[in-house]
C-alpha positions as CSV (number, residue, x, y, z in Angstrom):
1,M,3.2,8.8,13.3
2,K,4.2,11.6,11.1
3,P,1.7,13.5,8.8
4,M,0.4,11.3,6.0
5,R,1.4,8.2,7.9
6,T,-2.1,6.8,8.0
7,L,-2.5,7.5,4.3
8,V,0.9,6.2,3.3
9,A,0.9,3.2,5.6
10,A,-2.5,2.2,4.1
11,C,-1.1,2.6,0.6
12,L,2.1,0.8,1.6
13,A,0.0,-2.1,2.8
14,F,-1.4,-2.4,-0.7
15,S,2.0,-2.2,-2.3
16,A,4.1,-4.2,0.2
17,L,3.5,-7.6,-1.3
18,G,6.4,-9.6,0.0
19,A,7.7,-12.4,2.1
20,I,10.8,-12.3,4.3
21,P,13.7,-10.7,2.4
22,G,15.0,-13.0,-0.3
23,Q,12.6,-15.9,0.5
24,A,9.0,-16.3,-0.7
25,Q,6.6,-17.4,2.1
26,E,3.5,-19.5,1.4
27,A,0.4,-19.6,3.6
28,P,-2.2,-22.3,3.3
29,P,-5.4,-21.3,1.3
30,R,-8.4,-20.5,3.4
31,P,-11.7,-18.5,3.1
32,S,-11.0,-14.9,4.1
33,N,-13.0,-13.2,6.8
34,I,-11.5,-9.7,6.4
35,L,-13.9,-8.1,8.8
36,R,-12.8,-10.1,11.9
37,P,-11.1,-8.2,14.7
38,L,-8.2,-6.1,13.4
39,T,-4.9,-7.9,13.8
40,L,-2.2,-8.8,11.3
41,P,-2.8,-12.3,9.8
42,A,-0.4,-15.0,11.0
43,P,2.5,-16.2,8.9
44,A,2.7,-19.5,7.0
45,D,2.9,-21.7,10.1
46,S,-0.6,-20.8,11.3
47,A,-3.9,-20.9,9.5
48,D,-5.7,-18.6,11.9
49,P,-5.6,-14.9,10.6
50,A,-7.0,-13.7,13.9
51,K,-3.7,-14.4,15.7
52,P,-0.9,-11.9,15.5
53,A,2.2,-12.7,13.6
54,A,4.7,-14.8,15.4
55,S,7.7,-12.7,14.6
56,E,8.2,-9.3,16.3
57,E,9.2,-6.9,13.5
58,N,10.5,-3.4,14.1
59,T,7.5,-1.3,12.9
60,G,8.4,1.9,14.7
61,D,8.8,5.4,13.3
62,A,9.5,4.7,9.6
63,S,10.8,8.3,8.9
64,S,13.4,8.2,11.7
65,T,17.1,7.7,10.9
66,A,19.1,4.7,12.0
67,A,21.0,4.9,15.3
68,P,24.7,5.6,15.1
69,D,25.7,2.2,16.4
70,E,23.1,0.3,14.3
71,P,24.9,-2.2,12.0
72,V,24.6,-1.6,8.2
73,V,23.0,-4.6,6.5
74,A,22.5,-4.9,2.8
75,V,19.1,-5.9,1.5
76,K,19.2,-8.7,-1.0
77,P,18.5,-7.3,-4.5
78,C,15.6,-8.4,-6.6
79,E,16.4,-11.6,-8.5
80,Q,14.3,-10.4,-11.5
81,G,12.2,-7.4,-12.6
82,L,8.5,-7.2,-12.6
83,P,6.6,-9.5,-15.0
84,V,5.0,-8.2,-18.2
85,L,1.8,-6.4,-17.3
86,R,-1.6,-7.6,-18.5
87,S,-3.6,-5.7,-21.1
88,P,-5.9,-3.9,-21.4
89,L,-5.8,-1.8,-18.2
90,A,-8.3,-2.9,-15.5
91,F,-9.1,0.7,-14.8
92,K,-9.6,4.0,-16.8
93,P,-10.0,7.7,-16.1
94,G,-13.1,8.3,-13.9
95,E,-12.8,5.2,-11.7
96,L,-13.3,6.0,-8.1
97,L,-12.6,3.5,-5.2
98,E,-13.7,4.3,-1.7
99,F,-12.3,2.6,1.4
100,D,-13.1,2.4,5.1
101,M,-9.9,2.8,7.1
102,D,-9.5,1.2,10.5
103,A,-6.6,1.6,13.0
104,M,-6.1,0.6,16.6
105,G,-9.2,-1.6,16.4
106,A,-11.6,1.3,15.5
107,K,-12.9,3.1,12.5
108,A,-10.3,5.7,11.7
109,G,-11.6,7.5,8.5
110,K,-12.0,7.3,4.8
111,L,-9.7,6.9,1.8
112,T,-10.4,7.4,-1.9
113,M,-8.5,6.6,-5.0
114,R,-9.4,8.3,-8.3
115,V,-7.9,7.8,-11.8
116,Q,-7.8,11.2,-13.5
117,R,-7.7,12.2,-17.1
118,P,-4.3,11.8,-18.9
119,A,-2.2,15.0,-18.9
120,N,1.2,15.9,-20.2
121,G,1.9,12.3,-21.1
122,S,1.0,10.9,-17.7
123,L,-1.9,9.1,-16.1
124,P,-2.4,10.8,-12.7
125,V,-3.9,8.8,-9.8
126,L,-5.2,10.9,-6.8
127,V,-5.4,9.4,-3.3
128,E,-7.1,11.3,-0.5
129,A,-7.5,10.4,3.1
130,Q,-9.1,12.0,6.2
131,T,-9.5,10.7,9.8
132,N,-13.0,10.8,11.4
133,T,-14.0,12.7,14.5
134,L,-13.3,9.8,16.8
135,F,-9.8,9.0,15.6
136,S,-9.0,12.7,15.3
137,K,-8.9,12.7,19.1
138,V,-5.8,10.5,18.8
139,R,-4.4,11.9,15.5
140,R,-6.0,14.4,13.2
141,V,-4.9,13.8,9.6
142,R,-6.1,15.2,6.2
143,G,-4.0,14.6,3.2
144,S,-3.6,13.7,-0.5
145,A,-1.1,12.1,-2.8
146,T,-0.8,12.1,-6.6
147,S,1.2,9.6,-8.6
148,Y,1.9,10.5,-12.2
149,L,2.1,7.2,-14.1
150,H,3.3,6.3,-17.6
151,P,0.0,5.3,-19.3
152,K,1.5,2.0,-20.6
153,T,4.2,0.8,-18.2
154,L,2.5,2.3,-15.1
155,R,5.9,3.4,-13.8
156,P,5.9,6.8,-12.0
157,S,7.7,9.9,-13.2
158,R,6.6,12.0,-10.2
159,Y,4.9,11.6,-6.9
160,T,3.6,14.3,-4.6
161,E,2.1,14.4,-1.1
162,E,0.5,17.2,0.8
163,A,-1.0,16.8,4.3
164,V,-2.0,18.5,7.5
165,E,-1.7,16.6,10.8
166,N,-2.7,18.4,14.0
167,E,-2.5,21.7,12.1
168,Q,1.0,21.2,10.8
169,R,1.4,21.1,7.0
170,R,3.9,18.9,5.2
171,K,4.7,18.7,1.5
172,V,6.7,16.2,-0.5
173,N,7.8,16.1,-4.1
174,V,9.5,13.0,-5.6
175,D,11.0,12.7,-9.0
176,F,11.9,9.3,-10.5
177,G,14.7,9.0,-13.1
178,A,14.0,6.1,-15.5
179,Q,17.5,6.3,-17.1
180,D,19.7,6.5,-14.0
181,K,17.2,4.8,-11.6
182,S,17.3,7.8,-9.3
183,V,14.7,8.9,-6.7
184,K,15.0,12.6,-5.7
185,V,12.9,13.6,-2.7
186,D,12.2,17.3,-1.7
187,Y,10.2,17.9,1.4
188,Q,9.2,20.6,3.8
189,I,7.6,20.4,7.3
190,G,5.8,23.5,8.5
191,D,8.1,26.5,8.4
192,R,11.3,24.5,8.8
193,P,14.0,24.6,6.1
194,K,13.4,22.4,3.1
195,G,15.0,18.9,3.1
196,H,16.3,16.6,0.4
197,F,17.1,13.0,-0.1
198,N,18.8,11.2,-3.0
199,Y,17.9,7.5,-3.4
200,A,18.3,4.8,-6.2
201,F,16.1,1.8,-7.0
202,D,17.2,-1.6,-8.2
203,K,15.2,-3.0,-11.1
204,D,11.8,-1.2,-10.7
205,G,11.0,1.9,-8.7
206,L,7.5,2.7,-7.7
207,D,5.6,4.9,-5.3
208,V,3.0,3.8,-2.7
209,A,0.0,5.1,-4.6
210,G,0.9,4.1,-8.1
211,A,2.1,0.6,-7.0
212,I,-1.5,-0.3,-6.2
213,Y,-2.5,0.2,-9.9
214,L,0.5,-1.6,-11.2
215,I,-0.3,-4.6,-9.0
216,R,-3.7,-4.7,-10.5
217,Q,-2.1,-5.4,-13.9
218,L,0.2,-8.2,-12.8
219,P,-0.5,-11.7,-14.2
220,L,-1.6,-13.0,-10.8
221,K,-1.4,-16.7,-10.2
222,K,-0.5,-19.0,-7.3
223,D,3.2,-18.7,-6.2
224,L,3.9,-15.8,-8.5
225,P,7.1,-14.0,-7.2
226,V,7.2,-10.2,-7.4
227,C,10.0,-7.9,-6.2
228,F,10.3,-4.1,-6.6
229,D,11.4,-1.0,-4.7
230,V,8.8,1.6,-3.5
231,Y,9.0,5.1,-2.1
232,G,6.9,5.8,1.1
233,I,7.3,8.0,4.2
234,R,10.4,9.7,2.8
235,R,12.2,6.3,2.5
236,M,12.8,3.6,0.0
237,W,11.5,0.0,0.7
238,R,12.1,-3.3,-1.0
239,M,9.2,-5.6,-1.7
240,T,9.8,-9.3,-2.3
241,A,6.4,-10.8,-3.1
242,T,4.4,-14.0,-3.6
243,V,0.8,-14.8,-4.5
244,V,-0.5,-17.1,-1.7
245,D,-3.6,-18.5,-3.3
246,R,-7.1,-17.7,-4.7
247,E,-9.7,-17.3,-1.9
248,H,-13.4,-16.4,-1.5
249,V,-13.9,-13.0,0.2
250,S,-17.1,-11.8,1.8
251,L,-17.6,-8.0,2.3
252,P,-20.6,-5.8,2.8
253,L,-19.8,-4.7,-0.8
254,G,-20.5,-8.2,-2.0
255,E,-19.0,-11.7,-2.6
256,F,-15.7,-12.0,-4.5
257,D,-13.1,-14.5,-5.6
258,A,-9.7,-12.9,-5.0
259,W,-6.0,-13.5,-5.0
260,H,-4.4,-13.2,-1.6
261,L,-0.9,-11.7,-1.6
262,A,1.2,-11.6,1.6
263,G,4.6,-10.3,2.6
264,T,6.9,-7.7,4.0
265,A,8.3,-4.3,3.0
266,V,12.0,-3.9,4.1
267,R,13.4,-0.4,4.6
268,L,16.6,-0.2,2.4
269,D,18.6,2.1,4.7
270,R,17.4,0.4,7.9
271,P,16.5,-3.3,7.2
272,S,15.5,-3.8,10.9
273,Q,12.3,-1.9,10.0
274,T,9.7,-4.0,8.2
275,R,6.1,-3.8,7.3
276,D,4.2,-7.2,7.2
277,V,1.1,-6.9,5.0
278,H,-1.7,-8.9,3.4
279,V,-3.7,-7.8,0.3
280,W,-6.7,-9.2,-1.6
281,I,-7.2,-8.4,-5.3
282,T,-10.3,-9.6,-7.2
283,D,-9.8,-12.4,-9.8
284,D,-11.8,-10.7,-12.6
285,D,-11.2,-8.1,-15.3
286,R,-11.6,-5.2,-12.8
287,R,-8.8,-6.4,-10.5
288,L,-10.3,-4.5,-7.6
289,P,-8.2,-4.0,-4.4
290,L,-10.7,-5.4,-1.9
291,A,-8.7,-5.0,1.3
292,A,-5.3,-4.6,2.9
293,V,-4.0,-5.3,6.4
294,G,-0.6,-3.8,7.5
295,A,1.2,-2.2,10.4
296,I,2.1,1.4,11.4
297,D,3.7,2.8,14.6
298,L,0.3,2.7,16.4
299,G,-0.4,-0.9,15.4
300,A,-2.5,-2.7,12.8
301,V,-4.2,-0.7,10.0
302,R,-6.7,-1.9,7.5
303,L,-8.4,-0.7,4.3
304,T,-11.7,-2.3,3.2
305,L,-13.3,-1.4,-0.1
306,S,-16.7,0.1,0.5
307,G,-17.6,1.7,-2.8
308,V,-16.8,1.5,-6.5
309,K,-17.7,3.9,-9.3
310,R,-16.5,3.1,-12.8
311,P,-17.5,4.8,-16.1
312,G,-20.3,2.9,-17.8
313,E,-21.0,0.6,-14.9
314,K,-23.6,0.7,-12.1
315,P,-22.0,2.0,-8.8
316,M,-21.3,-0.5,-6.0
317,E,-21.8,0.4,-2.4
318,A,-21.5,-1.5,0.9
319,Q,-24.9,-2.7,2.1
320,G,-24.1,-3.1,5.8
321,K,-24.6,-6.8,6.5
322,E,-25.5,-7.1,10.1
323,D,-24.3,-10.7,10.3
324,L,-20.6,-9.7,9.6
325,K,-19.5,-9.0,13.2
326,W,-16.0,-8.0,14.3
């Protein structure tokens, strides 16, 4: 996994709300035990989320290039753009979300998301992640990403990443062109020469951090289809999405009614690489992202909301319910 992979994969899990390319996939409604042993929930033909997905997707190194003999397959374009966003915003400057991050079946670290004060016509969102002492024996990661969003449309104008993994520093700067639908990526790994990619998006182009906040503003309802392109891990991915159902979710943070979203991110330049994910968003005015389960090169990864601080509200913290066993 390249630097920022744990951070980006976790964010990608929140933003990759799709079914198989070009076809929405519906799973039967069920109560959600998000804290069960960490595996990807099963697809629509199974109601047991403890079982791994039946299909074997290519979730290898997402930053790698396609093999010379790999056939070029076009990804089906989005049939329609994103729906009109809800108003007012479910969040505002000063909101801080804290998450526990699990990978390879163990606690891996912490991730935070903070809405910052508007600046230069943008609403910045800062995401920071760091692995804990135990997981650092496998992979030591410390990094941050900032998405500069339009305060009304929540589309990004710029996205940056900076991370250190096993003492190697990496930087990424991404510029989004609203008029020509361009995505220009500049990056540098350690002391190597700088690299550059030019991409384009279809109807909507987002980044992995900002997409989480846009999703919170969607008019969520059962069977709602959603499709957009998203930047992550120096590549562009297409999300085709559906809202599965409304479920009750129990966390150490509390009890919630939430919308369950499920699907797959498909890499545009290499459709054989996909990321199956499941996401839960509260069905209230706050639209809190409760949890996400996705896949990286090391296996399943999960984010679970453990703390919420919002201006003018009492902070929420996980209480550590002993009866919620893995």
